[in-house]
Rosetta silent file (secondary structure, phi, psi, omega in degrees, C-alpha in Angstrom):
SEQUENCE: MDDFNKQKLIWIELSDIGRFALDANDNYLTLNGTFVMIGNDLKYICSVLNNPVTSWHFNTFCISSGVGTNQWRELYVRELFIPKIDDKQKNEINHRFDEIVSSTNLTIRNEQMKELDHVIYSIFGFNEEEILFIENQ
SCORE:     score description
SCORE:     0.000 S_00000001
   1 L     0.000  -32.405  177.841  -18.621   68.701  184.962 S_00000001
   2 H   -60.511  -25.624 -178.275  -18.065   65.727  187.208 S_00000001
   3 H   -64.985  -32.125  178.376  -18.285   67.908  190.320 S_00000001
   4 H   -63.092  -27.149 -179.397  -22.044   68.411  189.557 S_00000001
   5 H   -85.106   -5.089 -177.530  -22.530   64.716  189.843 S_00000001
   6 L   -86.062  161.165  169.135  -20.997   64.538  193.338 S_00000001
   7 L   -58.112  135.878 -175.877  -22.705   64.883  196.604 S_00000001
   8 E  -145.971  159.588  169.734  -22.912   68.669  197.402 S_00000001
   9 E   -97.489  136.227  177.570  -24.149   71.272  199.800 S_00000001
  10 E  -126.236  144.841  176.657  -26.478   73.820  198.289 S_00000001
  11 E  -151.389  160.556  178.411  -27.650   77.104  199.799 S_00000001
  12 E  -103.473  152.576 -175.344  -29.383   80.281  198.702 S_00000001
  13 L   -66.780  -47.480 -176.027  -27.880   83.701  199.008 S_00000001
  14 E  -101.488  115.149 -179.629  -30.701   85.587  200.809 S_00000001
  15 E  -160.136  148.745  176.902  -31.843   84.172  203.993 S_00000001
  16 L   -77.869  -23.717  177.852  -32.243   85.204  207.644 S_00000001
  17 L  -135.866  173.098  178.712  -30.635   82.051  208.876 S_00000001
  18 L   -66.865  128.903  179.436  -28.461   79.312  207.454 S_00000001
  19 L  -133.427   78.109 -177.886  -30.487   77.137  205.133 S_00000001
  20 E  -101.117  139.159 -178.589  -28.117   74.485  203.818 S_00000001
  21 E  -128.974  142.303  177.809  -29.139   71.331  202.050 S_00000001
  22 E   -91.430  124.001  171.382  -27.258   68.135  201.117 S_00000001
  23 E  -108.505  118.188  176.826  -27.877   66.977  197.570 S_00000001
  24 L  -114.235   14.340 -171.189  -27.022   63.394  196.843 S_00000001
  25 L  -117.174   20.817  172.212  -29.191   63.087  193.739 S_00000001
  26 L    64.707   34.896  179.345  -27.147   64.781  191.005 S_00000001
  27 L   -80.723  152.872  179.018  -29.487   67.793  190.845 S_00000001
  28 L  -120.369  129.233 -175.750  -28.509   70.860  188.723 S_00000001
  29 L  -113.570  137.093 -175.621  -29.425   74.221  189.952 S_00000001
  30 L  -126.688    7.232 -179.700  -29.669   77.207  187.617 S_00000001
  31 L   -75.180  142.950  176.146  -31.153   79.796  189.964 S_00000001
  32 L   -66.019  148.308  174.830  -29.429   83.089  190.542 S_00000001
  33 L    75.605   20.332  172.266  -28.141   83.432  194.104 S_00000001
  34 E  -109.859  134.324 -178.894  -27.695   79.642  194.599 S_00000001
  35 E  -118.195  153.790 -177.668  -24.410   78.236  195.717 S_00000001
  36 E  -129.175  135.105  176.173  -22.783   74.863  195.672 S_00000001
  37 E  -124.280  128.747  169.129  -20.028   73.275  197.859 S_00000001
  38 E  -111.197  163.348  178.247  -18.368   70.025  197.193 S_00000001
  39 L   147.457 -160.765 -175.603  -15.920   68.156  199.348 S_00000001
  40 L  -101.815  163.844  174.424  -15.626   65.721  202.227 S_00000001
  41 L    53.399   39.375 -176.770  -17.754   65.442  205.484 S_00000001
  42 H   -64.538  -30.120  179.014  -20.713   67.300  203.920 S_00000001
  43 H   -71.187  -44.538  176.583  -23.239   65.916  206.418 S_00000001
  44 H   -62.942  -43.184  178.092  -21.162   67.163  209.265 S_00000001
  45 H   -67.952  -36.878  175.838  -20.519   70.553  207.642 S_00000001
  46 H   -60.779  -42.161  179.963  -24.253   70.839  206.791 S_00000001
  47 H   -65.948  -41.140 -179.241  -25.144   70.106  210.449 S_00000001
  48 H   -70.462  -42.086 -179.149  -22.790   72.800  211.721 S_00000001
  49 H   -70.232  -25.255  177.894  -23.833   75.399  209.091 S_00000001
  50 L   -89.863    1.472 -178.761  -27.490   74.857  209.948 S_00000001
  51 L   -79.243  148.915  176.220  -26.926   75.242  213.718 S_00000001
  52 H   -57.995  -25.862  174.531  -28.132   78.424  215.286 S_00000001
  53 H   -62.653  -35.286 -177.594  -24.563   79.286  216.396 S_00000001
  54 H   -68.295  -40.010  174.025  -23.578   79.601  212.781 S_00000001
  55 H   -67.972  -34.813  172.853  -26.418   82.071  212.057 S_00000001
  56 H   -59.620  -50.864  174.053  -25.507   84.027  215.070 S_00000001
  57 H   -53.874  -48.939 -177.278  -21.841   84.104  214.044 S_00000001
  58 H   -56.854  -41.022 -179.208  -22.741   84.990  210.532 S_00000001
  59 H   -64.243  -16.992  177.363  -24.688   87.978  211.754 S_00000001
  60 L   -79.096  -14.166 -178.032  -21.510   89.454  213.241 S_00000001
  61 L  -141.399   -7.092 -174.445  -19.776   90.028  209.983 S_00000001
  62 L   -81.054  172.841  179.040  -22.026   89.508  206.991 S_00000001
  63 L  -103.850  160.640 -179.758  -23.635   92.198  204.845 S_00000001
  64 E  -103.709  163.404  176.913  -27.368   92.683  204.578 S_00000001
  65 L   -77.851   -9.039 -177.292  -29.525   92.906  201.474 S_00000001
  66 L   105.091  -12.349  178.317  -30.724   96.290  202.598 S_00000001
  67 L  -123.669   20.139  175.612  -34.071   95.008  203.823 S_00000001
  68 L    94.965   -0.714  175.077  -32.721   92.934  206.863 S_00000001
  69 L   -95.020  136.617 -177.873  -31.943   89.716  205.047 S_00000001
  70 E   -80.275  154.565  177.206  -28.440   88.380  205.150 S_00000001
  71 E  -104.536  106.125 -175.205  -26.417   87.687  202.087 S_00000001
  72 L   -93.827   67.033 -176.915  -25.000   84.209  202.475 S_00000001
  73 L   -79.673  154.068 -175.084  -22.441   84.614  199.779 S_00000001
  74 H   -57.410  -35.462 -179.153  -19.656   82.085  199.294 S_00000001
  75 H   -71.096  -19.002  170.332  -16.904   84.456  200.262 S_00000001
  76 H   -88.061  -37.490 -172.904  -18.596   84.875  203.695 S_00000001
  77 H   -73.525  -31.963  173.254  -19.672   81.357  204.226 S_00000001
  78 L   -66.537  -11.107  174.408  -16.030   80.078  203.787 S_00000001
  79 L   -85.944  -11.431 -176.277  -15.093   82.290  206.772 S_00000001
  80 L   -71.184  146.729 -177.225  -17.398   80.378  209.105 S_00000001
  81 L   -81.607  122.771  168.335  -15.764   78.210  211.730 S_00000001
  82 L  -113.126  102.949 -177.522  -16.151   74.437  211.329 S_00000001
  83 L   -58.055  144.183  170.178  -14.535   72.681  214.294 S_00000001
  84 L   -79.354  129.354 -175.797  -12.255   69.787  213.618 S_00000001
  85 L  -133.133  160.612 -179.054  -13.629   66.675  215.285 S_00000001
  86 L   -83.211  172.398 -175.440  -12.574   63.047  215.514 S_00000001
  87 H   -63.733  -29.298 -178.494  -14.229   60.195  213.547 S_00000001
  88 H   -69.617  -44.044  179.530  -16.401   59.038  216.493 S_00000001
  89 H   -68.031  -40.739 -179.861  -18.072   62.480  216.814 S_00000001
  90 H   -62.761  -43.143 -177.087  -18.397   62.785  212.973 S_00000001
  91 H   -68.908  -36.345  171.450  -20.017   59.379  212.761 S_00000001
  92 H   -58.329  -50.107 -178.036  -22.545   60.307  215.573 S_00000001
  93 H   -62.114  -46.687 -178.079  -23.450   63.562  213.782 S_00000001
  94 H   -59.858  -40.623  176.425  -23.703   61.786  210.422 S_00000001
  95 H   -62.747  -45.634 -172.164  -26.092   59.076  212.009 S_00000001
  96 H   -70.047  -30.364  178.273  -28.236   61.786  213.577 S_00000001
  97 H   -72.340  -39.378  174.139  -28.376   63.671  210.190 S_00000001
  98 H   -62.242  -37.158  178.133  -29.489   60.516  208.398 S_00000001
  99 H   -68.615  -33.166  179.744  -32.156   59.915  210.965 S_00000001
 100 H   -68.476  -48.504 -176.189  -33.431   63.492  210.518 S_00000001
 101 H   -58.028  -43.391 -173.807  -33.448   63.199  206.657 S_00000001
 102 H   -87.870   -4.221  179.878  -35.309   59.876  206.789 S_00000001
 103 L   -71.181  133.528  178.762  -37.848   60.897  209.436 S_00000001
 104 L  -106.685   -0.901  174.693  -41.413   61.337  208.150 S_00000001
 105 L  -103.280  115.507 -176.140  -42.830   62.653  211.433 S_00000001
 106 H   -58.253  -41.394 -179.638  -42.454   66.410  211.764 S_00000001
 107 H   -64.013  -43.472  178.618  -42.579   66.332  215.553 S_00000001
 108 H   -62.199  -44.613 -179.544  -39.966   63.633  215.757 S_00000001
 109 H   -55.527  -50.069 -177.769  -37.908   65.419  213.134 S_00000001
 110 H   -60.118  -43.921  178.932  -37.944   68.736  215.068 S_00000001
 111 H   -62.714  -44.101  177.758  -36.935   66.892  218.267 S_00000001
 112 H   -66.927  -32.971  175.264  -34.083   65.202  216.470 S_00000001
 113 H   -65.325  -43.790  178.881  -32.931   68.574  214.999 S_00000001
 114 H   -63.676  -42.395  177.438  -32.852   70.041  218.513 S_00000001
 115 H   -58.413  -43.591 -179.027  -30.761   67.013  219.758 S_00000001
 116 H   -63.004  -44.182  178.859  -28.389   67.476  216.838 S_00000001
 117 H   -54.170  -43.448 -175.477  -28.064   71.214  217.679 S_00000001
 118 H   -69.177  -29.046  171.027  -27.096   70.299  221.243 S_00000001
 119 H   -63.813  -45.516  175.605  -24.426   67.895  219.896 S_00000001
 120 H   -57.734  -43.654  178.775  -23.068   70.791  217.909 S_00000001
 121 H   -61.157  -41.195 -175.861  -23.199   73.074  220.940 S_00000001
 122 H   -70.718  -30.538  175.044  -21.131   70.538  222.968 S_00000001
 123 H   -61.915  -39.035 -178.616  -18.415   70.483  220.200 S_00000001
 124 H   -76.570  -13.851 -178.806  -18.201   74.191  220.488 S_00000001
 125 L    78.000   25.826  179.981  -18.032   73.775  224.352 S_00000001
 126 L   -76.020  144.413  173.417  -21.002   75.944  225.101 S_00000001
 127 L   -96.885  174.583 -173.953  -22.710   75.911  228.500 S_00000001
 128 H   -59.721  -36.881  179.063  -26.445   76.263  229.014 S_00000001
 129 H   -61.717  -47.575 -179.438  -26.213   80.071  229.464 S_00000001
 130 H   -67.475  -35.702  178.113  -24.385   80.499  226.147 S_00000001
 131 H   -63.022  -49.895  173.052  -26.874   78.136  224.431 S_00000001
 132 H   -57.924  -36.718  176.147  -29.815   80.190  225.609 S_00000001
 133 H   -64.558  -45.947  179.290  -28.178   83.369  224.432 S_00000001
 134 H   -60.836  -47.267 -169.536  -27.625   81.914  220.925 S_00000001
 135 H   -73.316  -12.685 -175.780  -31.116   80.416  220.684 S_00000001
 136 L  -100.823    7.171 -176.469  -32.744   83.658  221.806 S_00000001
 137 L   -84.780    0.000    0.000  -31.087   85.841  219.199 S_00000001
C-alpha cells in the first residue's frame, strides 16, 4: 500500500502516442487500462517516454487495439529503451521537466517541450535528418 503513496508514473493503455504523467500527489486510480510505475528517476523516464522517438519505437513492436490505437501495456512499455545518462544530464532534464510542469503559458510550455525533446534526441545521438524522420511519422 505504501507504493501508492510514492511518486509514480501513470499512463493509459490505449493511445496513439506515449502519454505518461508524473503523479506526486498520492492519487489513486481505479480505471481499467491504467498503469502505474514506481521507482527512481521518474522525471527523466517520463521525459523519455513522452518523446516522439519512444512513440516511433513503440510502433515497431506493439500490438494494436484493432482500430489503429496502440496498446501501451506494461509488458511492452518495459521493453522500451531508456538510455543511462550521467547526473548532470539527468539534472538538466529534471529542471526542464519542472519548468514545463510549472509553466502556465501554453505557447511557452510547447516551446519548452520541443526543447526537452531535442535534449532527449541528443542523448540518443540523433542528427537533424533522423529527428525530422521521427517527427514526421
